[in-house]
N, C-alpha and C positions, 0 to 999 in steps of 0.2 A: 504493500500500500504506500510505498515511499514515493514512487514515481508513476506517472500516467503511462498507460500503454500507448506508444506512439504509432500512429498510422494503422495499417491493416496487417493482421497476422494470418498467413496462409497455412492451412493444415497440410502437413507434409504427406498425409495419407492419400491425398487427392491431387490430381493435376489441375491447376487453376490457370486459365488463360488470361493473363493480365491481372489488373487490379479491379476489384468489384466497383461498379459505378457508385457514385455518391447517392445515398438514399435521399428521396425528396418526398415529404409528406407534411401535412399540417399537424401541429401539436393537438393531441386529443383532449382538449380542454373540457369539453362538455362531458365526455365519458369519465374523465378523471374526477371532476367535481361531483358527478352523479353517483359514482361508485364509492367514493371515499368521503362520505358525508353522513353523519348520524348524530343522534342526540346523546348516546351513551358511550359510543366508541369514537376515538379521535385519531386522526392520521396526519403524518408528515410524509407524503407519498409523491413520487414522480411517476408519470405515465408517459411512455414513449411509443411512438408509432413509426417504425423504421421506413415505411413507404415501399417495401419490397417483401417478397416471401421470406419468412424467418423460420429456420428449422433448428434453432438452438438458442438457449439463453444461459448466461453465466454471470455470477456475482460473487463477491468476496468481501468479508469484513471480519473483525476480531471478536472473540468471545469476551465482551466487556462485562464488568460486574454490575448487574442490575440489582438494585436493593429495594426493599419494601419496608414501610413503617411497621414496627412491631406492636400493632394494635388489633383488636378484634373488629373485623369488618363483617361478621355474620356470614350470610350466604351470598353477599355481593361478589360479583366477578371482578377481580383485580388482576390484570395480566398485561403482558407486553409481548409483541411479536415484531420481529424485523425480518422481512421476507422478500424473495424474488417471486414474481407471478408472471407466467407466460400464457398468453391467450392466443392459440394458433389461428383462430378464424372468428372474427367478430362481425362478419358480414350481415348476420341477422340481428345481433344485439350486442351491446357492450358487456352484457352478462353471459356471454357464451362460455362453453366449457373451458377450463383453464387448469394449469398446474401451478401449485404453490410449494415452495421449499424455503425453510428459514429457521430462525432461532426463536424459541418461545420460553417465556418465564411466567409463572402464575403463583400468586399468593394462595397458600393452601390452609393456613392457620395463623394464629397470632404471631408465631415466631418461625414458621416454616414456609418454604416455597419450593417449586420445581423449576428446572432449568434444563434446556437441551434442544436439539434439532428435531424436526419432523418434516414430512412432506404430505401434501394433500392433492387429491383430484376432485375438483368441484365442477358440477354439471347442472343443467337445468332440471334434472330429474333426481338429483341426490348428490352425495359426496362420500368420501372416505379419507381417513388420515392415519398415518403410521409414524410412530416415534422411530428415530434413527439411532441404532445402538452401535454402529460402526464408528471408526474414527479414533483419533488420539484425544482422550479426555473430552468427549463431546458434551458432557453435562457439567463441565467445570468452567467457571468464569476466569480462566487463566490468561486472558488476553492473547490467546493463540489465534492465528489466522485460520479460517476455514473457508472452503469453497462450496458453492451451491450451483448446480447445473442441471439442465434438462435438454435432451437432444432427441430429435425425431428419429425413429427407427428407419432403417434403409428401405424397408417395404411396409406398406400399409400406412395408417394414419396415427399410430400410437407412438408415445414418447418414453424414453428411459430417463430415470432420475439418478443423478450422481451426487455424492457428497464426498468432498476431499478427493475427487477424481476416481471414486469407486461407485459402481452401480448399486443402488439400494432399493430400486423398485421400477415398475412400469405402469403406464396408464392403460385404461380399457375403453374409455368413452370419448376420446378427443376427436375433433372434426378435421377434415382434410384441409391442408394448407393451400390457399389460393392466392392469386395475384392481387395487386391493388393495396390500398391502405386497410387491410383486413387483419393484420397481426398487431398485438400490443404486448409490450414488456414493461412491467412495473417493478419498482423497488422502493422500499422505505419502511417506516415505523408505524405501528398500530398500538394504541394504548387504551385500556379500559380501567377506570379508577385512578386518574392521574394524580389526585391529591395524596395518594399513598405511595407513590413510586418515584424513584430517582434513576434516570437512564443517562449515563455519561455519553460523551460523543461517540457515535458510530459512523465510521467512514465507509460508505458503500461505494464499491466500484462495480461497473456493469458493462457487459458487451452482449452482442447478439451474433448468431451465425446466419449468414446470408444463404440464399438458395444454392449458390455454387460453393458452399462449405468454406467460407471465409469468416473468421472472427473479426468483428468491426465495432467501433464505438458508434453510438447514435448521434446524429447531428443535433446540436442544441436547439435548432429551430423546430425539431420534431418532439420536443419534451415539454409536457405540461406538469403543473404541480397542484396538489391539493393539500393545504395545511390548515387544519380545522381548529387549532388553538391559536391565539394571538402570539406574535413574536415576543419573546421575553424582553422586558424593558423596565424602566422605572415606573411606568404606568400599568404594566402588565407583569406583575411579579410572579415567580414560581409559587405554587406548583402547577398552576393552570396555564402553561405557556410552553412553546417549543422554541429552540434555536435551530435554524436551518441555514445551509449555504450550499448552492450548486456551483462547484468549481468547474469552469468550462472556458473554452475559447470558442471554437467552432464545433467541438465535440463534447458530449457528456463525459466528464472525467471522474467526478466524485460528488456524491450527495451526502453531506455531513449533517447529522441531526442529533439532538439531545432533548431530553425532557427533564430539566432539573427539578429537584425537590425543594431546594431553598435558594434564597437570593444569592448567597455567596457562590453557589455553583453556576448561576447564570452569568456571572462576570467572566467566566472562562471563554475563550474564543472557541466556537464550534469547529474551527478548522485546525485546532492545535494538533500537533503530531501525537499519535497514540503512545502511551507508555510502553516501554519495552516489555515483551512477554516475560513471564515469571518461570519459564521452563528452559531447558537446555536442548538445542537442536542436536548436539552430539549425543546426548542421552537417548533421544528418540531414534537417531540413525544407527546407534550401536546395535550390532547383530543383524542388521538388514542385509539382504543380498545386494551385490553391486548393481545388478539390474533385475527388474521384475516385469514380466510381460513387455520387455523391450525398453523399459523406462529406467533411466539413471536415477537410482533412489537417493543417493547423496545430494545430487543436484536438485531433486524434487523437494527434499526436506528443507534445504537452504532457501529455495524459492518460496515455499509456503510460509516460511518465517518472515521473509523480508519484502517480497514483492509478488504476491500470488497472482495478480491480474496479468503478469507477464509470463507465467509458467508455460502456457501453451506455445509461446514463441521461443523460450530459452532452454527448457529442460529437454535433453535428448530423448526422443522416443515418445514423449507424452502426447503430442497432438495426434499421432497415429493410434496410440493405445485408446484414447478417449473415444474415437469414432469407430473402433473395431472391437477390441477386447472389452473395454469399459470397466476393467478392474486393473488399476494402474498404480495404486499407492500401497506398498507392502506394509507400511506402518499403520494404516487405517483399516485393515481388514477386521470384520466382526470377530469378537472372541467366541470360543466354543462354550457351550453350556449356557447356564442362566446368567442374567445380569448380576454383577457384583453388588448392586445396591438393593437387591430383593432378597432379604434374609427370610428364613423359614418363619411362618407365622405372620399374622396381620397386625401391623402397627397403626393402620388407619381403620376407623370404625365404619360399619355399614351406614350409620347416620351421616357421617361426614361425606361418604361417597355418594349417598343419595342426594344430599343437598348440593354437592358440587356438580353432579350430573344434571340435576334439575335446573340449576342456574345456567350451566353451559349450554344446554339444549333447549332452554326456555319452555319447559313443561312443568306441570304441577308435581310436587314431590310425591303425592299419593298415586301418581300415574307411572312411577318408576319401580321396576322390579330389580332387586339386588341379589345376586348369587355369590356366595362366599368363595374365597380363594381355594377352598378344598375341591372345587369342581375339577374333574379329571381331564376335561378337554375344553378347548375354546369353542364357542358357538359356531354353527355352520356358516352363519352370516359373515364371519370373519376368517373363514378358512383360507382366503387368498393372501392373508397378511404375511409379512416376512417371518421366517423361522426364528430370527433373533429375538422376537417378542413373545413367542408362544411358550417358551420355557419359564417365563416369569410367573411367580405366584401373583394372582390378580383377581380383583373383584370384577364380575361381569354384570353390566347394567343394561337393561332393556326397557323399551317403552313402545307402545303402539300409538301414542299421542302425536298430534301434528307438531312438527318442530322445524325450525330454520336450519337445523344441524349446526355446524360451526361456521356457516356462511353469514356474512353481514349484509343480508338483503331482506326484502319483504317476502320472499318466497317461503312457502311451507311445504314440508314433505311428510310422508307417512312413516313415522316411527324411526327409532335408532337403536343401535347396539354399540356398547363401548366397553373397553377393558381398562382398568386402572391398577397401577402397581399397589400391591398389598402393603409394601413397606413405606414407600414415599408418597403414594397417592397420585403420582404422575400419570397422565393419560398415555397409554401404550398404543392403542389403536381404536378406531371408531368408524362406523358407517351409518348413513342415514338415507332414507328414501330408496330408490331403485338400486343404488350402488351397493346395498347390502346383499344383492343377488349376484354381484359381479364375481366372476370366477378368477 
């Protein structure tokens, strides 16, 4: 994140004739304002319309330490999400099916909260979400850089999702990519319950893949913003304000955002350089093979620590691996067995899980059925989920009530199923509407 990605990066796995033409489109201001605007949830979001077919999206930022006030907020939802959202085809509606991948933190009790990455597929008939268990310290706010990516498959209309350059899932209900201004790529911050939350500066870098498989930055003229809290100032003091800055010239370079809790935090420049990570690259790289699926692993770890938005251009073998093997980072492979933070026995009560699920899915508490962690198998509705989450001891929650799912829209769907960690209360996976039937 130290320097911007200059120019265009060609993927070595493909022969690209010349440089991709400059994208030309109008900034999707109306869609951005309409999508990211609500009374309870607040956004500091950018929406970009590349102006040409887009078959990949890529973003990177650090795992910054998000903190919550240690007070009882009852069943109120208090959470933060910083994510990349790719909409392959918006020809019929700005609310067309899309893929979301990012970092999520939620206050779960007076002194507890969850933190970690997940990805979602959101459609007009339902949705599903899965926590990501792979990666180096994915649930730790250790200021480590992580990468978020989705790439369309070589055949058909579905997309693979990659975290730290390793595949973690695939979509099932995305639409065909077509020409014109029908693709959108969004990145930014979402906050619910801002008065209880402190979010330090997050420096978001973003690129998209053109139809001829070239990674490219979006033209600034094609970028719209939706910031639904006032800018922090003497007249708009924290906690109900954002600091934002779009660093650009002719291209989208960095969207830097924060949601300070107190006035002192607001005085810091949102464009300040991030604090050095608290880990050692040498410790992570120790014991790794020199190459893995053709990728230079030492070079990859160094790039992830210092300048991850340039890795596709600078790390030997990475660009080819991403578009072919899609398992490229030996240090970030999922661990065998159950998750280390899910100890035997339940530390979270059925009452807590019921209240959390009812609030998250906007259904009455008495319409939620809760199955204890002793259940021998995951429900059929979630049989498609990643193996890395199946082994965790988990509460299973179901409801047939009308729900918006985890989508921030006015749409309602028929029922949901969700699994929560028995130890931490973190959401492991969920589905709602027709996507509970996805295979």
